[in-house]
C-alpha positions as a Markdown table, in Angstrom:
| # | Residue | x | y | z |
|---|---|---|---|---|
| 1 | Ser | 30.8 | 68.1 | 37.1 |
| 2 | Gly | 28.5 | 70.3 | 38.5 |
| 3 | Leu | 30.4 | 72.6 | 40.0 |
| 4 | Ile | 31.1 | 76.1 | 38.7 |
| 5 | Tyr | 34.3 | 77.7 | 39.5 |
| 6 | Leu | 34.4 | 81.8 | 39.8 |
| 7 | Gly | 37.8 | 83.1 | 39.9 |
| 8 | Gly | 40.2 | 80.7 | 38.0 |
| 9 | Asp | 40.7 | 78.0 | 36.2 |
| 10 | Tyr | 41.9 | 76.1 | 38.7 |
| 11 | Ser | 40.2 | 72.7 | 40.6 |
| 12 | Pro | 40.8 | 71.9 | 44.5 |
| 13 | Glu | 43.2 | 69.1 | 43.9 |
| 14 | Gln | 45.6 | 71.5 | 43.1 |
| 15 | Phe | 45.7 | 72.9 | 47.3 |
| 16 | Pro | 46.8 | 70.2 | 50.1 |
| 17 | Tyr | 43.8 | 70.0 | 51.6 |
| 18 | Thr | 40.4 | 70.3 | 50.9 |
| 19 | Leu | 37.3 | 72.4 | 52.9 |
| 20 | Thr | 33.6 | 70.5 | 52.0 |
| 21 | Val | 30.4 | 71.8 | 53.2 |
| 22 | Gln | 27.9 | 69.0 | 52.6 |
| 23 | Glu | 24.3 | 70.2 | 52.3 |
| 24 | Thr | 20.9 | 68.7 | 53.7 |
| 25 | Gly | 17.4 | 70.1 | 53.2 |
| 26 | Leu | 17.3 | 71.0 | 49.5 |
| 27 | Gly | 15.7 | 67.6 | 48.3 |
| 28 | Ser | 16.7 | 66.0 | 44.9 |
| 29 | Asn | 17.9 | 68.9 | 42.8 |
| 30 | Pro | 19.3 | 71.0 | 45.0 |
| 31 | Ser | 20.7 | 74.7 | 43.3 |
| 32 | Trp | 23.2 | 76.4 | 46.3 |
| 33 | Tyr | 26.1 | 78.5 | 46.3 |
| 34 | Gly | 29.5 | 78.6 | 49.1 |
| 35 | Glu | 31.9 | 81.0 | 49.2 |
| 36 | Val | 35.0 | 81.2 | 51.0 |
| 37 | Pro | 36.7 | 84.7 | 51.0 |
| 38 | Asn | 40.4 | 84.6 | 50.5 |
| 39 | Ala | 40.9 | 80.6 | 49.6 |
| 40 | Leu | 44.4 | 80.9 | 48.1 |
| 41 | Tyr | 43.8 | 79.7 | 44.5 |
| 42 | Ser | 47.3 | 80.3 | 43.2 |
| 43 | Ser | 50.6 | 82.9 | 44.2 |
| 44 | Met | 50.0 | 84.2 | 40.7 |
| 45 | Phe | 46.4 | 85.4 | 41.2 |
| 46 | Gly | 47.6 | 86.2 | 45.4 |
| 47 | Tyr | 44.4 | 86.1 | 47.9 |
| 48 | Ile | 41.1 | 85.7 | 45.6 |
| 49 | Pro | 37.9 | 84.9 | 47.0 |
| 50 | Glu | 36.6 | 80.9 | 45.9 |
| 51 | Phe | 32.7 | 81.0 | 44.4 |
| 52 | Met | 31.4 | 78.0 | 43.6 |
| 53 | Val | 27.6 | 76.8 | 42.8 |
| 54 | Ser | 26.5 | 73.4 | 43.0 |
| 55 | Thr | 23.6 | 70.9 | 41.6 |
| 56 | Tyr | 24.8 | 68.4 | 43.8 |
| 57 | Ser | 24.7 | 67.6 | 47.7 |
| 58 | Ser | 28.4 | 69.0 | 48.9 |
| 59 | Ile | 30.8 | 71.9 | 47.3 |
| 60 | Val | 34.7 | 71.1 | 47.8 |
| 61 | Phe | 37.1 | 73.9 | 48.1 |
| 62 | Gly | 41.1 | 73.8 | 48.1 |
| 63 | Val | 42.5 | 75.6 | 51.1 |
| 64 | Asn | 45.9 | 75.8 | 53.2 |
| 65 | Asn | 46.3 | 76.1 | 56.6 |
| 66 | Gly | 44.3 | 79.1 | 57.5 |
| 67 | Thr | 40.9 | 80.4 | 59.0 |
| 68 | Tyr | 38.3 | 80.3 | 56.9 |
| 69 | Glu | 34.5 | 82.0 | 56.9 |
| 70 | Val | 32.4 | 79.6 | 54.8 |
| 71 | Met | 29.0 | 81.0 | 53.1 |
| 72 | Val | 26.6 | 79.3 | 51.6 |
| 73 | Gly | 23.0 | 80.0 | 50.4 |
| 74 | Ser | 20.2 | 79.0 | 48.0 |
| 75 | Pro | 17.3 | 81.5 | 47.3 |
| 76 | Gly | 14.2 | 80.7 | 49.2 |
| 77 | Tyr | 15.9 | 78.8 | 51.6 |
| 78 | Thr | 17.1 | 79.4 | 55.2 |
| 79 | Val | 20.6 | 77.8 | 56.4 |
| 80 | Thr | 22.3 | 76.9 | 59.3 |
| 81 | Gln | 25.9 | 76.1 | 59.5 |
| 82 | Ser | 27.6 | 73.4 | 61.9 |
| 83 | Phe | 30.7 | 75.5 | 61.7 |
| 84 | Pro | 30.6 | 78.8 | 59.8 |
| 85 | Ile | 34.1 | 79.5 | 60.8 |
| 86 | Val | 36.8 | 77.0 | 60.0 |
| 87 | Arg | 40.4 | 76.4 | 61.0 |
| 88 | Ile | 42.7 | 74.6 | 58.5 |
| 89 | Asn | 45.5 | 72.8 | 60.4 |
| 90 | Gly | 47.3 | 70.1 | 58.6 |
| 91 | Gln | 44.0 | 68.2 | 57.3 |
| 92 | Ser | 40.6 | 68.4 | 55.3 |
| 93 | Gln | 37.6 | 69.1 | 57.1 |
| 94 | Thr | 33.8 | 68.6 | 56.2 |
| 95 | Ile | 31.2 | 70.7 | 57.7 |
| 96 | Tyr | 27.5 | 70.6 | 57.4 |
| 97 | Ala | 24.8 | 72.8 | 56.0 |
| 98 | Thr | 21.4 | 72.7 | 56.6 |
| 99 | Phe | 18.5 | 74.5 | 54.3 |
| 100 | Thr | 15.2 | 75.3 | 55.6 |
| 101 | Pro | 12.7 | 76.3 | 52.6 |
| 102 | Ile | 11.2 | 80.2 | 53.6 |
| 103 | Glu | 7.8 | 80.1 | 53.4 |
| 104 | Tyr | 6.0 | 83.3 | 51.5 |
| 105 | Ala | 2.2 | 84.4 | 52.6 |
| 106 | Val | -0.7 | 83.6 | 49.8 |
| 107 | Thr | -3.4 | 85.2 | 50.1 |
| 108 | Phe | -6.5 | 84.2 | 47.9 |
| 109 | Met | -9.3 | 86.4 | 48.3 |
| 110 | Glu | -13.3 | 85.9 | 47.3 |
| 111 | Gln | -15.4 | 88.8 | 45.9 |
| 112 | Gly | -18.9 | 88.8 | 45.9 |
| 113 | Leu | -20.0 | 86.5 | 48.1 |
| 114 | Pro | -22.5 | 87.6 | 51.4 |
| 115 | Ala | -20.7 | 88.5 | 54.7 |
| 116 | Gly | -20.6 | 84.8 | 56.8 |
| 117 | Gln | -21.2 | 82.6 | 53.3 |
| 118 | Thr | -18.6 | 79.7 | 54.1 |
| 119 | Trp | -16.6 | 78.7 | 50.9 |
| 120 | Ser | -13.3 | 76.3 | 50.5 |
| 121 | Leu | -10.0 | 76.5 | 48.4 |
| 122 | Thr | -7.5 | 73.9 | 47.8 |
| 123 | Val | -4.2 | 74.3 | 46.7 |
| 124 | Asp | -2.2 | 71.1 | 45.8 |
| 125 | Gly | -4.5 | 68.9 | 47.2 |
| 126 | Ser | -5.0 | 70.9 | 50.4 |
| 127 | Thr | -8.1 | 72.4 | 51.5 |
| 128 | Tyr | -9.0 | 75.6 | 53.4 |
| 129 | Thr | -12.5 | 76.3 | 54.5 |
| 130 | Thr | -13.7 | 79.8 | 56.0 |
| 131 | Thr | -16.7 | 82.4 | 56.1 |
| 132 | Ser | -14.1 | 85.4 | 55.9 |
| 133 | Ser | -13.1 | 87.4 | 52.7 |
| 134 | Asn | -9.6 | 85.4 | 52.5 |
| 135 | Ile | -7.7 | 82.6 | 53.2 |
| 136 | Thr | -3.8 | 83.1 | 53.5 |
| 137 | Val | -1.6 | 79.8 | 52.7 |
| 138 | Met | 2.0 | 79.3 | 53.8 |
| 139 | Leu | 3.8 | 78.3 | 50.5 |
| 140 | Pro | 7.7 | 78.0 | 49.7 |
| 141 | Met | 8.9 | 78.9 | 46.7 |
| 142 | Gly | 7.3 | 76.7 | 44.0 |
| 143 | Thr | 4.7 | 76.0 | 41.3 |
| 144 | Tyr | 1.1 | 75.2 | 42.5 |
| 145 | Thr | -2.4 | 74.6 | 40.9 |
| 146 | Tyr | -5.5 | 76.4 | 43.2 |
| 147 | Thr | -9.1 | 75.8 | 42.7 |
| 148 | Tyr | -11.8 | 77.7 | 44.6 |
| 149 | Ser | -15.0 | 75.7 | 45.5 |
| 150 | Ser | -18.4 | 76.0 | 44.1 |
| 151 | Val | -21.0 | 78.1 | 46.2 |
| 152 | Asn | -24.8 | 77.1 | 45.4 |
| 153 | Gly | -26.4 | 80.3 | 43.3 |
| 154 | Tyr | -23.3 | 82.0 | 41.9 |
| 155 | Lys | -20.8 | 81.4 | 39.1 |
| 156 | Leu | -17.0 | 81.4 | 39.5 |
| 157 | Val | -14.8 | 84.0 | 37.5 |
| 158 | Asn | -11.0 | 83.1 | 37.9 |
| 159 | Gly | -11.5 | 80.1 | 40.3 |
| 160 | Thr | -8.9 | 77.9 | 39.3 |
| 161 | Gly | -5.3 | 78.6 | 38.0 |
| 162 | Thr | -1.6 | 78.1 | 39.0 |
| 163 | Ile | 0.6 | 80.4 | 40.9 |
| 164 | Asn | 4.3 | 80.6 | 40.8 |
| 165 | Val | 5.8 | 81.6 | 44.4 |
| 166 | Asn | 9.0 | 83.2 | 43.3 |
| 167 | Met | 10.8 | 84.7 | 46.9 |
| 168 | Ser | 8.0 | 86.9 | 47.9 |
| 169 | Gly | 4.2 | 86.7 | 48.7 |
| 170 | Met | 0.9 | 87.4 | 46.5 |
| 171 | Met | -2.5 | 88.0 | 46.2 |
| 172 | Val | -5.1 | 85.9 | 43.9 |
| 173 | Thr | -8.6 | 86.9 | 43.7 |
| 174 | Ala | -11.6 | 85.3 | 42.5 |
| 175 | Met | -14.7 | 86.5 | 41.7 |
| 176 | Tyr | -18.3 | 84.8 | 42.6 |
| 177 | Val | -21.2 | 86.4 | 40.2 |
| 178 | Gln | -24.7 | 85.6 | 41.6 |
| 179 | Ala | -26.3 | 83.4 | 39.5 |
| 180 | Met | -29.8 | 84.8 | 37.6 |
| 181 | Tyr | -32.1 | 81.9 | 36.9 |
| 182 | Gln | -35.1 | 82.6 | 34.4 |
| 183 | Val | -38.6 | 82.4 | 35.7 |
| 184 | Thr | -41.3 | 82.3 | 32.9 |
| 185 | Phe | -44.8 | 82.7 | 33.2 |
| 186 | Ile | -46.8 | 80.8 | 30.1 |
| 187 | Glu | -50.6 | 82.0 | 29.9 |
| 188 | Ser | -53.2 | 79.5 | 28.1 |
| 189 | Gly | -56.6 | 80.3 | 27.3 |
| 190 | Leu | -56.6 | 83.8 | 26.1 |
| 191 | Met | -57.5 | 85.0 | 23.1 |
| 192 | Ser | -54.7 | 86.1 | 20.5 |
| 193 | Gly | -53.4 | 89.5 | 21.3 |
| 194 | Thr | -55.2 | 89.7 | 25.2 |
| 195 | Ala | -52.8 | 91.7 | 27.2 |
| 196 | Trp | -52.2 | 90.2 | 30.4 |
| 197 | Ser | -49.7 | 90.9 | 33.1 |
| 198 | Val | -47.6 | 89.6 | 36.0 |
| 199 | Thr | -46.0 | 91.1 | 39.0 |
| 200 | Phe | -43.2 | 89.4 | 40.5 |
| 201 | Asn | -40.6 | 90.2 | 43.0 |
| 202 | Gly | -41.8 | 94.0 | 43.0 |
| 203 | Met | -41.4 | 94.0 | 39.2 |
| 204 | Thr | -44.8 | 94.3 | 36.4 |
| 205 | Gln | -44.5 | 93.1 | 33.0 |
| 206 | Thr | -47.0 | 93.1 | 30.7 |
| 207 | Ser | -47.5 | 91.1 | 27.7 |
| 208 | Ser | -50.1 | 90.2 | 24.4 |
| 209 | Gly | -48.2 | 86.8 | 23.9 |
| 210 | Thr | -48.1 | 83.9 | 25.6 |
| 211 | Ser | -45.1 | 84.0 | 27.9 |
| 212 | Ile | -43.6 | 86.4 | 30.2 |
| 213 | Ser | -40.0 | 86.1 | 31.8 |
| 214 | Phe | -38.2 | 87.6 | 35.1 |
| 215 | Met | -34.6 | 86.6 | 35.9 |
| 216 | Val | -34.0 | 86.2 | 39.6 |
| 217 | Pro | -31.0 | 84.5 | 42.0 |
| 218 | Asn | -31.9 | 82.0 | 44.2 |
| 219 | Gly | -34.7 | 82.5 | 46.7 |
| 220 | Thr | -38.7 | 82.1 | 47.3 |
| 221 | Tyr | -40.6 | 84.9 | 45.6 |
| 222 | Phe | -44.6 | 86.0 | 45.4 |
| 223 | Tyr | -46.1 | 86.7 | 42.1 |
| 224 | Gln | -50.1 | 87.9 | 40.9 |
| 225 | Val | -51.0 | 87.6 | 37.4 |
| 226 | Ser | -53.7 | 90.5 | 36.4 |
| 227 | Asn | -57.4 | 90.1 | 36.2 |
| 228 | Val | -58.4 | 89.9 | 32.4 |
| 229 | Asn | -61.9 | 90.9 | 31.7 |
| 230 | Gly | -64.1 | 88.1 | 30.5 |
| 231 | Tyr | -61.8 | 85.3 | 32.4 |
| 232 | Thr | -60.9 | 83.7 | 35.4 |
| 233 | Thr | -57.7 | 81.7 | 36.6 |
| 234 | Ser | -57.1 | 79.8 | 39.6 |
| 235 | Asn | -53.5 | 80.2 | 40.5 |
| 236 | Ser | -53.8 | 84.0 | 40.0 |
| 237 | Gln | -50.8 | 84.7 | 42.6 |
| 238 | Gly | -48.4 | 82.3 | 44.6 |
| 239 | Leu | -45.0 | 81.4 | 45.3 |
| 240 | Val | -42.1 | 80.1 | 43.4 |
| 241 | Ser | -39.2 | 78.9 | 44.9 |
| 242 | Val | -36.0 | 79.2 | 42.5 |
| 243 | Asn | -33.1 | 76.9 | 43.4 |
| 244 | Gly | -30.4 | 76.7 | 40.7 |
| 245 | Asn | -32.5 | 76.0 | 37.9 |
| 246 | Asn | -35.1 | 77.6 | 35.1 |
| 247 | Ile | -38.5 | 78.0 | 36.5 |
| 248 | Thr | -41.9 | 78.1 | 34.3 |
| 249 | Val | -45.1 | 78.7 | 36.0 |
| 250 | Ser | -48.4 | 77.6 | 34.1 |
| 251 | Ile | -51.1 | 80.4 | 34.1 |
| 252 | Ser | -54.4 | 78.9 | 32.9 |
| 253 | Tyr | -57.5 | 81.8 | 32.0 |
| 254 | Ser | -60.8 | 80.6 | 31.6 |
| 255 | Pro | -63.8 | 82.4 | 30.2 |
| 256 | Ile | -66.4 | 84.1 | 32.5 |
| 257 | Pro | -69.7 | 82.0 | 31.5 |
| 258 | Pro | -72.1 | 85.2 | 30.7 |
| 259 | Ala | -74.8 | 85.8 | 33.6 |
| 260 | Pro | -78.0 | 84.1 | 33.2 |
| 261 | Ser | -80.8 | 86.4 | 31.8 |
| 262 | Lys | -83.2 | 87.6 | 34.2 |
| 263 | Tyr | -86.9 | 88.0 | 33.3 |
| 264 | Thr | -89.3 | 90.7 | 35.3 |
| 265 | Val | -91.8 | 88.9 | 37.6 |
| 266 | Glu | -94.4 | 91.7 | 38.9 |
| 267 | Phe | -97.1 | 92.1 | 40.9 |
| 268 | Val | -100.3 | 94.4 | 40.3 |
| 269 | Asp | -102.8 | 95.2 | 42.9 |
| 270 | Val | -106.4 | 95.7 | 42.0 |
| 271 | Gly | -108.7 | 97.1 | 44.5 |
| 272 | Leu | -106.4 | 99.2 | 47.0 |
| 273 | Pro | -106.8 | 102.8 | 47.2 |
| 274 | Ser | -104.4 | 105.2 | 46.3 |
| 275 | Asn | -101.6 | 105.6 | 49.1 |
| 276 | Thr | -102.0 | 101.8 | 50.3 |
| 277 | Thr | -98.8 | 100.1 | 51.4 |
| 278 | Trp | -98.9 | 96.3 | 50.6 |
| 279 | Ser | -95.9 | 93.6 | 49.8 |
| 280 | Val | -95.3 | 90.8 | 48.6 |
| 281 | Thr | -92.3 | 88.2 | 49.0 |
| 282 | Leu | -91.0 | 86.4 | 46.5 |
| 283 | Asn | -87.5 | 83.9 | 46.3 |
| 284 | Gly | -87.0 | 85.0 | 50.1 |
| 285 | Gln | -86.7 | 88.8 | 49.1 |
| 286 | Thr | -89.4 | 91.1 | 50.1 |
| 287 | Leu | -90.6 | 94.4 | 48.5 |
| 288 | Ser | -93.2 | 96.7 | 49.9 |
| 289 | Thr | -94.9 | 99.8 | 48.0 |
| 290 | Ser | -97.5 | 102.4 | 48.5 |
| 291 | Ser | -98.0 | 102.2 | 44.1 |
| 292 | Ser | -99.8 | 99.5 | 42.5 |
| 293 | Ser | -97.1 | 97.2 | 41.1 |
| 294 | Ile | -94.1 | 95.5 | 42.7 |
| 295 | Ser | -91.5 | 93.9 | 40.2 |
| 296 | Phe | -88.5 | 91.0 | 41.0 |
| 297 | Asn | -85.8 | 90.3 | 38.3 |
| 298 | Glu | -85.6 | 86.3 | 38.4 |
| 299 | Val | -83.6 | 83.7 | 35.9 |
| 300 | Asn | -85.6 | 81.1 | 35.3 |
| 301 | Gly | -86.7 | 78.7 | 38.1 |
| 302 | Val | -90.2 | 78.2 | 40.1 |
| 303 | Tyr | -90.6 | 80.9 | 42.5 |
| 304 | Thr | -93.2 | 80.6 | 45.7 |
| 305 | Tyr | -94.8 | 83.8 | 46.7 |
| 306 | Thr | -96.5 | 85.6 | 49.4 |
| 307 | Val | -98.6 | 88.3 | 49.8 |
| 308 | Gly | -98.6 | 90.4 | 53.1 |
| 309 | Ser | -101.6 | 90.8 | 54.5 |
| 310 | Val | -103.8 | 94.6 | 54.3 |
| 311 | Ser | -105.4 | 95.7 | 57.0 |
| 312 | Gly | -109.4 | 96.0 | 55.9 |
| 313 | Tyr | -108.6 | 94.0 | 52.6 |
| 314 | Val | -108.4 | 90.7 | 51.7 |
| 315 | Ser | -106.6 | 89.5 | 48.6 |
| 316 | Asn | -107.7 | 86.7 | 46.1 |
| 317 | Ser | -104.5 | 85.0 | 46.3 |
| 318 | Thr | -102.1 | 85.3 | 49.8 |
| 319 | Ser | -99.7 | 82.9 | 48.1 |
| 320 | Gly | -98.7 | 80.9 | 45.4 |
| 321 | Val | -96.1 | 79.6 | 42.9 |
| 322 | Val | -95.1 | 81.0 | 39.7 |
| 323 | Ser | -92.4 | 79.7 | 37.0 |
| 324 | Val | -90.2 | 81.6 | 34.8 |
| 325 | Asn | -88.9 | 80.8 | 31.5 |
| 326 | Gly | -87.7 | 82.8 | 29.1 |
| 327 | Asn | -90.5 | 85.2 | 29.8 |
| 328 | Asn | -91.9 | 87.9 | 32.2 |
| 329 | Ile | -94.9 | 87.4 | 34.2 |
| 330 | Val | -97.8 | 89.1 | 35.6 |
| 331 | Val | -99.3 | 88.4 | 38.3 |
| 332 | Thr | -102.8 | 90.5 | 39.3 |
| 333 | Leu | -103.7 | 90.6 | 42.7 |
| 334 | Tyr | -107.6 | 91.2 | 43.6 |
| 335 | Phe | -108.3 | 93.2 | 46.9 |
| 336 | His | -111.5 | 94.0 | 48.6 |
| 337 | Lys | -112.8 | 95.2 | 51.7 |
| 338 | Ala | -113.3 | 92.5 | 54.3 |
| 339 | Thr | -117.0 | 91.9 | 55.3 |
| 340 | Ala | -117.9 | 92.4 | 58.9 |
| 341 | Pro | -119.8 | 89.2 | 60.3 |
| 342 | Pro | -123.3 | 89.4 | 61.7 |
| 343 | Ser | -123.7 | 90.8 | 65.1 |
| 344 | Ser | -124.7 | 87.7 | 67.2 |
| 345 | Pro | -128.1 | 88.4 | 69.7 |
| 346 | Tyr | -126.1 | 86.5 | 72.7 |
| 347 | Thr | -124.4 | 89.3 | 73.6 |
| 348 | Ala | -123.1 | 90.0 | 76.9 |
| 349 | Gln | -125.6 | 93.1 | 77.2 |
| 350 | Gly | -128.8 | 90.6 | 75.7 |
| 351 | Ile | -127.8 | 87.9 | 78.1 |
| 352 | Met | -127.9 | 89.9 | 81.2 |
| 353 | Val | -130.9 | 91.6 | 79.9 |
| 354 | Gly | -132.9 | 88.1 | 79.0 |
| 355 | Phe | -131.8 | 87.1 | 82.9 |
| 356 | Leu | -133.5 | 90.2 | 84.6 |
| 357 | Phe | -136.6 | 89.6 | 82.4 |
| 358 | Gly | -137.0 | 85.8 | 83.6 |
| 359 | Phe | -136.0 | 86.5 | 87.3 |
| 360 | Leu | -139.0 | 89.3 | 87.2 |
| 361 | Leu | -141.3 | 86.6 | 85.3 |
| 362 | Thr | -140.6 | 84.2 | 87.8 |
| 363 | Ile | -141.4 | 86.4 | 90.6 |
| 364 | Ile | -144.5 | 87.4 | 89.4 |
| 365 | Val | -145.8 | 84.1 | 88.9 |
| 366 | Met | -144.9 | 83.0 | 92.3 |
| 367 | Ala | -146.7 | 85.9 | 93.9 |
| 368 | Ile | -150.2 | 85.2 | 91.8 |
| 369 | Ala | -149.8 | 81.8 | 92.7 |
| 370 | Leu | -149.4 | 82.8 | 96.5 |
| 371 | Val | -152.5 | 85.2 | 95.9 |
| 372 | Ala | -154.6 | 82.7 | 94.5 |
| 373 | Gly | -153.8 | 80.5 | 96.9 |
| 374 | Arg | -155.0 | 82.2 | 99.9 |
| 375 | Lys | -158.2 | 82.9 | 98.3 |
| 376 | Arg | -158.8 | 79.4 | 98.2 |
| 377 | Lys | -158.3 | 79.5 | 101.5 |
| 378 | Glu | -161.2 | 81.7 | 102.6 |
C-alpha cells in the first residue's frame, strides 16, 4: 500500500475520522514520514503515538475527535506545514506539508596551479569558473558527477568522478601536476665519440653520443652549444619555445678547414752600413729594421712592395711585385751611396763677379774712347 504502520496492526479505516497529510516538493519518488502522537488506535493499547512512513504523496491517520500535533519530515528537506496543530471536531481534515530540499556545501579544491590561474569545474552540466584555489557548490542530497577543466601545461589527477551528497557537506580535491616536455638536441657532423655539451635553462649536459635531452615545462628557454675544437656551428645559441609538445633542435657541426700555409718573403739589404735603419712595405704592412733583413709571412698570392728611402743611399729597386707560390721568397736590395751632382759655374756668387767685371770693363773702354777723342781734337 506504500504505508508502514508502527504501533499496531490496525488501519485508519477502523477510526471514525481521518487526518490526511498531503506533501509537495518531494518529487516523483517521495520518501517521508508522518507522526501524530496520541492518535487512538484501540482501547486495548491505550494512547499510542502513530508513526507512518510513506512513498506516496499523502499519509492518512485514523483519529477520533480531539486536538492533534502533526509532525512530518524527510531526510535532506525542510518542511513547512499548513496546520501543525489540528483539531478534529466531527469531520475528517486534510493538511499540507511543503518540502524544500536542504543544500549542502560541496567544496572543490585544486592544488598545483599558480596563483591567479583560471580553471573551471562542471557539476551535473553546470560550469563554474574561478581564479582562486576552490569552488563551492551548494547541492541537495543526491549523486552528482564532476569534471575539472584541463589547463595548458598541466596534467590532471582525480579530475573527474562521482560524489554522493548525504545530509552533509564535503570536500573534493584534484591535483594539477605541471606537465614536463622533452627538448632534445641532436648533433650531426662530429666524429663518433666526440664530446659536446649543451647549456639549457641553466643546466649543462655533456655527451659523446648524438643527442642530449632536457625535461622542462612550457616556456621559452635560452640554449648555448659548446665549442668543439676543430669544428664550427651556425646555431651555437638561440631560444626554444615549449608549448605543450616535445621539441627537437638540430645542431650541425662543420669541420673548420685548415689555415692556409704561409711562406717567408725575405728582403735582404746589401750595401747599407751596419745599424742603418731601413724599411719595406708589403701587402699593406710596413716593417723596419737596422739589421740586414726584413721578413714577412704570407700565403700564396701576388703582392706589391715598396722600399722606404734611406738618407744618402739609393736602392736598385724602390718598388716591385713578388709572387708566392708554395715557396719562400728572397728579394735582394742593393743600396749604394747617392752621387752628388756637379757644381754649376752659374752660382750666385759667380754671376755677381761676372757682372762687376763686365761693368768695370765697360767703364774702362768708355774712358779710353773719351781720351782718344780729345787727342784728335787737339
